[in-house]
Every structure is written in C-alpha cells, then in structure tokens.
C-alpha positions, -999 to 999 in steps of 0.1 A, spaced: 175 -38 412 196 -55 389 222 -34 371 205 -39 335 168 -43 344 144 -58 319 113 -31 310 77 -44 302 60 -8 289 18 -18 285 2 11 272 -39 14 263 -54 37 248 -77 63 254 -81 54 292 -95 86 315 -66 88 344 -103 102 369 -113 65 369 -79 56 384 -77 79 415 -55 48 432 -49 19 408 -84 13 390 -117 26 406 -131 0 432 -161 -7 407 -140 -15 377 -139 -52 370 -100 -49 366 -87 -79 388 -49 -81 368 -46 -39 371 -55 -37 407 -29 -63 415 -3 -44 398 -14 -15 414 -9 -27 446 29 -29 439 32 -1 418 44 36 427 6 52 415 6 88 402 -30 102 409 -26 133 388 -5 121 356 -12 139 325 -4 135 288 19 158 264 -9 164 244 -44 149 244 -46 128 211 -32 97 197 -2 103 172 10 136 195 8 121 227 23 91 220 57 109 205 58 130 236 54 99 256 85 84 238 109 110 230 102 133 262 94 161 242 61 183 235 47 188 205 63 222 196 97 207 194 85 167 183 66 190 157 44 160 160 12 184 160 -19 162 150 -27 126 143 -9 128 104 22 148 112 57 130 104 75 119 136 112 127 127 138 98 126 163 121 141 141 127 174 157 101 199 132 81 215 134 57 250 140 27 222 170 46 209 184 53 242 180 17 253 193 2 224 221 24 225 231 10 256 227 -26 246 192 -34 254 165 -55 228 140 -33 220 109 -46 205 72 -32 197 39 -52 198 8 -29 191 -3 6 186 22 35 185 6 58 159 40 66 140 35 86 110 59 88 82 82 65 62 103 53 96 80 32 115 104 20 138 121 46 158 144 29 175 126 -7 180 146 -33 171 113 -53 160 74 -46 153 52 -74 158 24 -62 145 13 -35 123 -3 -4 131 -46 0 134 -38 34 122 -27 45 87 12 59 85 5 87 58 -4 126 58 -43 122 53 -56 129 89 -43 165 81 -61 192 96 -58 227 77 -61 259 98 -69 273 65 -101 259 67 -112 266 104 -148 247 110 -143 226 77 -150 186 88 -136 158 71 -162 136 76 -146 104 66 -119 103 95 -130 134 120 -148 119 148 -185 122 151 -212 108 179 -221 73 160 -192 58 187 -217 72 209 -250 60 190 -237 23 183 -225 16 216 -234 -23 221 -223 -58 220 -201 -78 194 -177 -103 195 -155 -92 169 -145 -60 158 -119 -40 138 -103 -29 173 -111 -61 191 -91 -87 161 -65 -60 166 -58 -61 202 -61 -96 204 -31 -99 177 -15 -73 198 -15 -95 231 -9 -129 212 24 -116 199 33 -98 234 27 -136 250 49 -155 224 75 -129 227 78 -133 262 80 -166 260 106 -163 236 129 -139 255 127 -165 283 147 -188 262 180 -166 268 193 -173 227 200 -132 234 218 -121 265 208 -89 264 184 -71 289 148 -62 269 123 -38 265 89 -45 254 64 -22 249 28 -37 244 -1 -10 230 -35 -19 227 -62 5 213 -92 -3 237 -107 10 254 -106 36 227 -143 44 208 -163 28 192 -179 17 224 -186 -19 213 -172 -51 234 -178 -81 237 -204 -99 261 -187 -114 287 -171 -79 295 -209 -60 286 -226 -82 313 -200 -71 345 -215 -40 343 -255 -47 343 -260 -29 372 -231 -8 373 -240 31 393 -215 46 370 -234 44 338 -241 83 339 -217 111 339 -215 127 370 -218 164 360 -250 178 337 -239 185 304 -233 219 295 -252 233 269 -236 245 233 -242 281 241 -230 279 276 -195 259 264 -160 277 262 -151 285 228 -129 252 228 -155 231 236 -179 247 212 -150 239 182 -150 203 190 -188 196 196 -192 211 159 -161 188 146 -182 161 163 -210 170 144 -234 173 177 -265 186 154 -270 154 134 -272 133 164 -296 134 192 -282 114 221 -306 101 242 -293 87 282 -294 54 272 -274 58 244 -249 73 271 -256 48 294 -247 22 269 -216 44 255 -199 44 287 -209 7 297 -191 -3 261 -163 13 269 -162 1 310 -164 -37 294 -135 -29 273 -110 -20 304 -122 -52 316 -112 -71 282 -73 -47 284 -71 -64 318 -77 -96 308 -52 -95 280 -27 -72 305 -35 -106 325 -23 -129 299 8 -111 294 15 -109 330 12 -145 335 38 -152 308 62 -134 327 58 -149 355 54 -188 342 89 -173 324 101 -169 359 114 -135 344 116 -101 360 112 -67 347 101 -32 354 62 -27 347 51 6 336 14 9 327 -2 41 313 -25 53 287 -16 83 259 -48 103 267 -83 102 283 -123 104 272 -146 128 284 -174 100 284 -198 125 281 -186 147 310 -197 186 301 -213 175 267 -183 163 256 -169 127 245 -134 114 231 -104 138 237 -87 168 224 -94 193 253 -76 196 289 -104 189 306 -96 165 336 -113 133 315 -94 139 285 -62 149 298 -56 127 327 -42 95 330 -29 66 348 1 58 350 18 34 372 55 18 380 63 -9 395 102 -16 403 128 -28 429 132 2 448 97 18 443 77 16 474 45 10 463 21 41 471 -2 70 459 16 101 444 -6 134 443 19 151 427 15 165 392 32 143 366 30 137 327 40 108 305 69 130 288 85 119 320 88 83 318 116 85 286 142 101 316 127 77 344 137 47 318 170 62 313 178 68 344 164 36 358 187 20 328 220 38 344 219 58 308 228 91 306 209 118 283 230 145 288 235 148 249 200 156 242 188 166 278 184 205 268 160 195 245 140 175 268 105 185 279 102 160 309 122 152 338 128 118 355 104 106 381 132 90 400 141 116 427 102 119 431 97 86 438 129 87 465 110 111 487 120 147 468 99 173 461 92 185 424 81 220 417 81 224 380 47 223 368 33 196 342 34 213 303 7 202 281 1 214 239 -28 208 213 -29 217 181 -48 191 161 -84 185 151 -113 207 165 -86 234 172 -81 265 148 -50 274 168 -26 261 193 -38 259 227 -12 251 256 -16 247 295 1 245 327 -6 223 357 11 240 387 3 223 420 -35 225 424 -39 253 396 -48 247 357 -40 275 330 -51 274 296 -45 299 274 -51 298 232 -43 331 212 -83 332 199 -98 323 236 -103 337 271 -79 320 295 -91 294 319 -81 290 353 -90 264 378 -86 252 412 -88 215 412 -88 211 447 -119 229 456 -132 225 419 -122 189 408 -151 191 381 -137 229 363 -167 241 361 -158 274 374 -132 298 355 -116 317 378 -97 333 352 -117 369 356 -120 366 394 -100 395 410 -97 378 440 -71 353 417 -53 377 396 -23 373 410 -22 333 406 -32 347 370 -7 370 364 20 346 378 5 314 353 4 339 326 40 352 327 51 312 333 30 304 303 46 331 276 76 330 288 74 294 273 54 295 246 53 319 219 18 312 206 23 331 173 56 313 163 37 276 174 8 289 150 30 299 123 51 261 126 18 244 126 2 258 99 35 254 76 35 220 85 -1 215 77 4 234 40 33 212 33 15 179 41 -17 185 19 6 191 -10 29 158 -2 -1 143 6 -22 149 -29 8 140 -47 16 107 -34 -18 95 -41 -16 102 -79 0 74 -97 17 47 -79 11 46 -42 37 27 -17 23 32 15 45 35 48 21 9 67 46 -12 87 45 -46 71 57 -77 99 74 -94 81 77 -137 95 106 -151 86 90 -182 79 124 -203 70 141 -194 102 108 -208 122 99 -245 139 120 -272 121 137 -265 89 163 -283 71 194 -263 80 188 -268 118 197 -294 140 165 -309 152 185 -320 187 203 -283 194 168 -269 181 143 -288 204 167 -278 234 173 -242 228 135 -239 225 125 -254 254 119 -231 289 127 -243 309 152 -266 305 155 -304 319 124 -303 343 
C-alpha cells in the first residue's frame, strides 16, 4: 500500500445485508459489485450502529454510538465538535469530498468534508423529531407507512432517481477532476446513494431483470400482529398497518422494485469505478450500507429494529494487503472510521477513549476478535431506548419496556425462537445481560433522549415562526472558475484540464 492512499467510500441506503452472504447473492443482477467483491475482504456479519438513517450514518462517520453522538433519530443534531473520518483525514492532509446523502441535521452540513457536490435528499432541521411524551402518536406527514409497498412499480424518473443520478454524475466528474493532479494531496471521496431505500419504484430496464425472480416472496411467513414482540407491534402501528390490506402481489412488487434498485445502484457504482480506472487512479474502496430493510420478513418492512434484515448490512473493503476472502466475524460500520485512520497511518489516540468502534486491520491480518458488536435504537416507533449485543452466534436485545430477547443465529438464523426464557440458556442470558448492564444505563439513556426531544420541539416550533433560514446544504458552483474565463490563460488551462496529457 502506498504511504498515503486515496479512499473511495461507496455507501448505499437501506441495503439488507442478508442479500450479501458473500458479496451480492448469485441471483442479484449486480455485476459491478460482484467484481468488487472478488477483490475485497467481505464481512458476512456486519451491522449498523443504529438501524435508521441519521443515527446510523453519524455512528459510521464518527465511530461512536448514538448515546455518544446524541444523534438519536432522524432529526437530532450532529454536533460540530465530534470528529469524523473526514476530520481525521483532512487534518492529516487529505482532500475530503462528499457527493450525496449523509443526513446531517443542524447548521453544520460539512462535518469535516472540504467540499460537498450535492445537497442532501432529506431535511436538515428538527421537524422529524419523535416525542416519547406521546407514545403511539403517528406524525403522518413524515412517519413511514405502507404506501411504499402498495405503490411499488415502474417509473422512469422519481424524486430519488433524480437525486442519485445527480450523485453519480458529480462523483464521476470529481474523479476525473482529481486525475488532473492540480492538488497533490491524497483524496477521500465519499459517494452516498439513497437507493435502494423505499419507495420501491424502479426504472423499467432494471424492473425487467427480475421478472422470473424466485425471491419475490419472503422466506418466512408473516407473524400475526398479536404474536409479534412488543417493539415489532409498535413498529407496525407506526407504519399504520391497519390502514392497508397488503396482498401477496403487492409484497412481490415491492421486493421486485427493491431488487431492481440494487441493480440501478450497481450500474451507478460501475460508472464511478470505470472513471477511476480510466483516469488511472488507485484507491482503497469501501462499500457499505447505513442499515437494512426487512422486506416483509416477519410481516415487517423498512428498518428500526435489530433483526437481521434491518440491522445487518454489506461491508466490503478492497485494499492492498487485504486478502480477498469472506470473514464471518461480527463487525460494525462504526469500525470503519478507526479502520480508515489505521490505513492512513493516523493516530486517533486523542479521542480513542470516546470511540466505540475498533479497527478492522488486526482482523484482516488474521488476528482474532472477541469483542461483541453493539447497537442502539431510540427513534421513531420506539417508546424507550433499545440496545443490542451480537456476541459470537448470540444476539441479545434489551429495552426497559419489553421482555428480553435472545437468539442463536447459528441454529436459528430467522430469529423465530426467543431463548430468553429457556432454562438451558440461562447462563448465556445472564452473561449478556451483565455485559449490557455494564455498558448501558437505560434510565440515563432514556432521560437523555427525552431531554433532547423536548429541546428540539421548542427550537423547531420557534424557528418556523417568522423568517425562516433553513440549514439545508446549498451547493455552490463557482461559475467564474469553470471552463474558460478572461482571467485565465487559455494555453495553460487547456493543458491543465487534460488527462492524460500528451496522448
């Protein structure tokens, strides 16, 4: 590996990690991601820090869980004093650039990125704040409902397609711009798509790829509402499930649209990787998602829980010195920031005591890892924080409002049998409960979330009265520095903007 490598981080939204048992499943039409998988270290059991967009992304960027970042939900401010991988790399001399979504909430819309090429697809204010003071209240204009399932189908342009087309276009242009060598610093380019996040609407060319797909229905039967665990019931209620009579045909169409949008994203990633190759640049490539999607398994949709479809994500790293292979060790997206620092030769010692993730380099080099994966959730559909440990084959879930849950993923990958009340597993339950209690004080966690929510409701309602100055990022193009202008020497310009030169 070069001393100061370039980094290309490719992030997608809501991609179910069970579809990536060893790179993309064989039946997925994803040739570019399959080619990337062949040269990557692939993690079969990678998890999000929190199964929702803003909390999961803040955790990924900082290496910290929501209880540290205080990004509890999709409308919680990401504080400017929390270092991200973009800060660490930029401080050490890297160019840092973002094209696409990162769902930053608050007035800081950069978080260490020197340049942003697009605005975000989601709002940057506090308008999506849940309210634990009103358990069960639905805020219909922004809470998920099952209209994404009933409305699945074909369209040539949508809000999300328009966005991701722009994300890819800007990323390709940036890669070519980097090849011109006008800045001798190494670079880190993060490209973040909003697909295959619902709504499940895809372009015809991708929809048609899955006409005869054998995976258009969930593997397991839906669990009736009365037999669901308490948090799943809350999620179903938050999705207004009683207002929809979902048919098998609608389930199949929703899953078909989702798979089609994986192929759409694969095409966009192919454009970016082709530009990297054409411009003769090398980079460490990391591919991941912020969280997954239940896709109808258990009768649940979207995310917001710790079951495999929601919490497990793809994670692949292609880097010199990383032997391409499949690693079954449970890891987390919060491990990416310390891994980037390790690959760049940057010390995180100053903030390491407040970092939850750990570098994946020792694991890549064959060392064993025994620490459990940690997850948190305190957002829409919850009435109190939930926490989770993934330790070897075990998954343990705790919430002050609910009975404990314990699953053995080796023997029960579909998580249909809660072993928490089984005397045969009492020792395992006690061990994981003790580890959870040592890590989390749920009463303190709940109080912090409630304080944050109450403050934000006051601020949001105040700021929407009178003159309104939104925090949404406004990408600026310096038109006087583009193409040809009269303060430029045309001879120098044409040479400087050409790559390769002299061919």
